C-alpha positions as CSV (number, residue, x, y, z in Angstrom):
1,M,6.2,27.9,-32.6
2,I,5.3,27.4,-35.5
3,T,4.5,23.5,-37.5
4,V,5.3,23.1,-41.1
5,N,5.1,19.5,-42.9
6,T,6.8,20.5,-46.5
7,V,10.0,21.7,-47.5
8,S,8.7,25.0,-49.6
9,A,7.0,25.7,-46.1
10,L,10.1,25.0,-44.0
11,R,12.7,27.3,-46.8
12,A,9.9,30.0,-46.2
13,A,9.9,30.7,-42.5
14,V,13.7,30.3,-42.4
15,A,14.3,32.9,-45.3
16,S,12.2,35.2,-43.4
17,A,14.5,34.3,-40.6
18,R,17.0,34.8,-42.5
19,Q,16.1,38.7,-43.7
20,Q,15.8,39.6,-40.1
21,G,19.1,38.9,-39.5
22,L,18.8,35.9,-37.4
23,K,21.4,33.0,-36.8
24,V,19.6,29.6,-37.4
25,G,19.6,27.0,-35.4
26,F,18.9,23.4,-35.9
27,V,18.1,20.3,-34.0
28,P,17.2,17.2,-36.0
29,T,15.3,14.5,-34.2
30,M,13.3,11.2,-34.6
31,G,10.4,12.7,-32.0
32,N,9.3,10.6,-28.6
33,L,11.2,13.3,-27.5
34,H,12.9,13.3,-23.3
35,S,14.3,16.0,-21.3
36,G,17.5,15.2,-23.3
37,H,16.1,16.5,-26.5
38,A,14.6,19.3,-24.8
39,E,18.4,20.3,-23.5
40,L,19.7,20.6,-27.0
41,V,17.0,22.8,-28.1
42,S,17.3,25.1,-24.9
43,K,21.4,25.0,-26.2
44,A,20.5,25.9,-29.7
45,A,18.1,28.7,-28.3
46,E,21.2,30.2,-26.5
47,R,23.7,30.0,-28.8
48,T,21.2,31.1,-32.3
49,D,18.5,33.5,-33.1
50,F,16.3,30.9,-34.5
51,V,15.5,27.8,-33.7
52,V,14.0,24.7,-36.1
53,A,13.8,21.0,-34.7
54,S,12.5,18.5,-36.9
55,I,10.7,15.8,-36.5
56,F,11.0,12.7,-38.8
57,V,11.0,8.9,-38.3
58,N,13.7,8.0,-41.0
59,P,12.8,4.3,-42.6
60,L,16.4,4.5,-44.4
61,Q,17.9,4.1,-40.9
62,F,16.2,1.4,-39.6
63,G,17.1,-2.5,-40.6
64,P,14.4,-5.1,-42.0
65,S,14.5,-6.3,-38.2
66,E,14.5,-3.4,-36.4
67,D,11.6,-1.1,-34.8
68,L,10.3,1.2,-37.5
69,D,6.3,0.5,-37.0
70,K,6.8,0.4,-32.8
71,Y,8.5,3.5,-33.0
72,P,6.3,5.8,-31.1
73,R,5.0,8.8,-32.5
74,T,3.8,11.3,-29.8
75,L,3.5,14.8,-32.3
76,A,1.2,16.7,-29.9
77,A,3.9,16.0,-26.4
78,D,6.4,16.8,-28.2
79,Q,5.3,19.9,-29.8
80,H,4.8,21.3,-26.4
81,K,7.9,20.1,-25.2
82,L,9.8,22.0,-27.9
83,E,8.0,25.1,-27.7
84,A,8.6,25.0,-23.8
85,A,12.5,24.4,-24.4
86,G,12.9,27.7,-27.2
87,C,11.7,26.1,-30.4
88,D,10.5,28.6,-33.2
89,L,9.7,26.3,-36.1
90,L,8.6,22.3,-36.0
91,F,9.6,20.4,-39.5
92,A,7.3,17.3,-38.9
93,P,7.7,15.9,-42.7
94,T,5.9,12.7,-43.9
95,V,7.7,10.5,-45.9
96,A,6.4,11.3,-49.2
97,Q,7.9,14.6,-48.5
98,M,11.4,13.5,-47.9
99,Y,11.5,11.0,-50.0
100,P,9.3,12.2,-52.7
101,D,10.4,9.3,-55.6
102,G,11.0,6.9,-53.3
103,M,13.6,5.4,-51.3
104,A,14.8,2.2,-54.1
105,G,16.5,5.4,-56.1
106,Q,17.1,7.5,-53.3
107,T,21.0,9.1,-53.6
108,R,22.6,7.5,-50.2
109,V,25.5,9.7,-48.6
110,S,28.1,7.0,-47.1
111,V,30.5,8.2,-44.7
112,P,33.7,4.9,-44.8
113,Q,35.9,4.0,-42.0
114,L,33.8,6.0,-38.8
115,S,30.5,4.2,-40.2
116,E,32.2,0.5,-39.5
117,G,32.4,-1.7,-36.8
118,L,30.4,-0.4,-33.3
119,C,26.7,0.0,-34.2
120,G,27.4,-0.2,-38.3
121,A,28.6,-3.4,-37.5
122,S,25.5,-4.5,-35.9
123,R,22.9,-2.6,-38.1
124,P,24.2,-2.5,-41.8
125,G,23.0,0.8,-43.6
126,H,22.3,2.1,-40.3
127,F,24.7,5.1,-40.7
128,E,23.8,5.6,-44.5
129,G,20.5,6.3,-43.9
130,V,21.4,8.5,-41.0
131,A,24.2,10.7,-43.2
132,T,21.6,10.7,-46.3
133,V,18.7,12.0,-43.9
134,V,21.0,14.4,-42.0
135,S,22.6,15.7,-45.3
136,K,18.8,16.4,-46.6
137,L,17.6,18.1,-43.5
138,F,20.8,20.6,-43.9
139,N,20.1,21.1,-47.2
140,M,16.9,22.2,-46.6
141,V,17.1,24.2,-43.2
142,Q,20.8,25.4,-44.2
143,P,21.5,26.5,-40.5
144,D,24.3,28.1,-39.0
145,L,24.4,25.7,-36.1
146,A,23.2,22.3,-35.5
147,I,23.5,20.3,-32.5
148,F,23.2,16.5,-31.3
149,G,23.6,14.4,-28.3
150,Q,27.0,13.0,-27.5
151,K,25.1,9.6,-26.0
152,D,25.0,8.7,-30.3
153,Y,28.7,9.1,-30.2
154,Q,29.1,7.4,-33.4
155,Q,26.4,8.8,-35.2
156,L,27.9,11.9,-34.1
157,A,31.1,11.5,-35.4
158,V,29.7,10.3,-38.6
159,I,27.6,14.1,-39.0
160,R,31.0,15.7,-38.2
161,A,33.0,13.7,-41.0
162,M,30.4,14.3,-43.5
163,A,29.5,18.0,-42.7
164,R,33.3,18.7,-43.0
165,D,33.9,16.0,-46.2
166,L,31.4,17.8,-47.9
167,N,32.4,21.0,-47.0
168,M,29.0,21.8,-45.5
169,P,29.2,25.2,-44.0
170,I,28.1,24.1,-40.5
171,Q,29.3,24.0,-37.0
172,I,28.2,21.1,-35.6
173,D,28.0,21.1,-31.5
174,G,27.9,17.9,-30.0
175,E,26.0,18.3,-26.2
176,P,26.8,15.6,-23.4
177,T,24.7,12.9,-22.4
178,V,21.6,14.1,-20.4
179,R,21.2,11.1,-17.9
180,A,18.7,9.9,-15.7
181,E,19.8,10.8,-11.5
182,D,20.6,6.9,-11.3
183,G,22.8,7.7,-14.6
184,L,21.1,5.9,-17.3
185,A,21.2,8.1,-20.1
186,L,18.0,9.0,-21.7
187,S,16.6,7.4,-24.6
188,S,13.4,7.2,-26.5
189,R,13.9,3.4,-26.1
190,N,14.2,3.2,-22.4
191,G,10.0,3.2,-22.6
192,Y,10.4,-0.3,-23.9
193,L,12.1,-1.4,-20.5
194,S,10.0,-3.5,-18.3
195,E,10.4,-2.3,-14.6
196,P,12.8,-4.6,-13.2
197,E,15.0,-4.2,-16.4
198,R,14.7,0.0,-15.7
199,A,16.1,-0.9,-12.5
200,L,18.8,-2.7,-13.6
201,A,19.8,-0.6,-16.4
202,P,21.9,1.9,-14.6
203,Q,24.8,-0.5,-14.2
204,L,25.8,-0.1,-17.8
205,Y,26.8,3.4,-17.2
206,A,28.5,1.7,-14.1
207,C,30.5,-0.7,-15.7
208,L,31.7,2.7,-17.9
209,Q,32.9,3.9,-15.4
210,S,34.2,1.4,-13.7
211,L,36.6,0.9,-16.9
212,A,37.3,4.7,-16.6
213,E,38.5,4.3,-13.5
214,A,41.1,1.5,-14.1
215,M,42.3,3.3,-17.3
216,H,42.8,6.3,-14.9
217,A,44.7,4.0,-12.8
218,G,47.2,2.7,-15.5
219,R,45.6,-0.1,-16.9
220,R,46.1,-0.6,-20.7
221,D,45.7,-3.7,-21.6
222,Y,42.4,-2.9,-23.0
223,P,41.2,-6.7,-24.2
224,R,41.4,-8.4,-21.0
225,L,40.3,-5.3,-19.3
226,L,37.0,-5.4,-22.0
227,A,36.4,-9.0,-21.6
228,D,36.1,-8.9,-17.7
229,A,33.9,-6.2,-17.9
230,Q,31.8,-7.4,-20.4
231,Q,31.5,-10.7,-18.5
232,G,30.2,-9.0,-15.4
233,L,28.0,-7.2,-17.9
234,Q,26.7,-10.8,-18.8
235,E,26.0,-12.1,-14.9
236,Q,24.0,-9.2,-14.4
237,G,21.8,-9.8,-16.6
238,F,23.3,-7.9,-19.9
239,R,23.5,-9.4,-23.8
240,P,26.4,-7.0,-24.6
241,D,26.4,-6.5,-28.4
242,Y,29.7,-4.8,-28.2
243,L,32.2,-2.8,-25.7
244,E,35.5,-1.0,-26.7
245,V,37.9,1.1,-26.0
246,R,38.4,3.4,-29.4
247,E,40.4,6.4,-29.8
248,A,37.8,9.5,-30.0
249,R,38.1,11.4,-32.6
250,H,38.7,8.5,-35.6
251,L,37.2,5.7,-34.1
252,R,40.3,3.7,-34.4
253,P,40.9,0.7,-32.0
254,A,42.7,2.2,-29.1
255,T,46.6,1.9,-28.1
256,P,48.4,1.9,-25.4
257,E,49.8,5.3,-26.5
258,D,46.7,7.2,-26.9
259,R,45.3,9.6,-24.1
260,D,41.7,11.1,-25.6
261,L,40.1,8.0,-25.8
262,V,36.1,7.1,-25.5
263,I,34.5,3.9,-24.5
264,L,31.4,2.3,-26.4
265,V,28.7,-0.3,-25.2
266,A,25.7,-1.3,-26.9
267,A,24.0,-4.2,-24.8
268,Y,20.5,-5.7,-24.5
269,L,17.6,-6.0,-21.7
270,G,15.4,-8.3,-22.4
271,N,14.6,-6.9,-26.0
272,T,15.9,-3.5,-26.1
273,R,18.9,-2.1,-27.2
274,L,20.6,0.3,-25.5
275,I,23.8,2.1,-26.1
276,D,26.0,4.3,-24.1
277,N,29.8,5.7,-24.2
278,L,32.1,7.8,-21.4
279,Q,35.1,9.8,-22.9
280,V,38.5,9.5,-20.9
281,K,41.0,12.0,-21.1
282,L,44.2,10.5,-19.9
283,S,47.1,12.4,-18.4
284,S,50.0,12.4,-20.8
285,G,52.4,10.7,-18.0
286,G,49.0,8.6,-16.7
């Protein structure tokens, strides 16, 4: 695996791959990688011939009170994991390389509606930062295929809409959330959890599973259902940020008539904000 730090070196390496007729896959990350990231790279290696990954902690998507400075930078360990998973080229730029004229005057990419509510309400400007940096990375790499994890469900919806609306000729694949044996969605932020918090954290996914079971059993009174579930999370020690049922593609609030749904949750354990989701496909008669 080759590591490059500049856009010119990245483009030269990708151009060389294309001259050989290779299909290019891309997995953007912020580093501090876990087995969920490795799974995305492995999938890219299965579906393409030349896999590019990026590691860039993007300041544009962090709010003023968020953990940009303490976000773990683990480049050496990440390089080993990426190479083992089948990555051919790692792009690890500096902030100056990504934003050579600074961020104040940087052109921004905004995806309305899908960016609103849920994490967009709790983290103003976050998805504009995500869409902007992913748009830049797409233009730098120009992949045939890009792969993202479904754990960040709203982010995936935003990126899909951006690529569709801006006519980007890139296939966007979403891969199922990779979980620990106890059900907790793998996340770089899990490392912030204390031992007691880590033991409690799987109850977040258990809550989603219970809600899905109730929905499959015919419950459609979503406000009451969610209020009860949110109270249960609070009693267990979580501080819920949101818990909602949305229509799966456009993320509008669910109606009793919708059948393709997703339950989304964000909640704090101590100072750590965890997110998760579970897709629910109801039968037409259910």
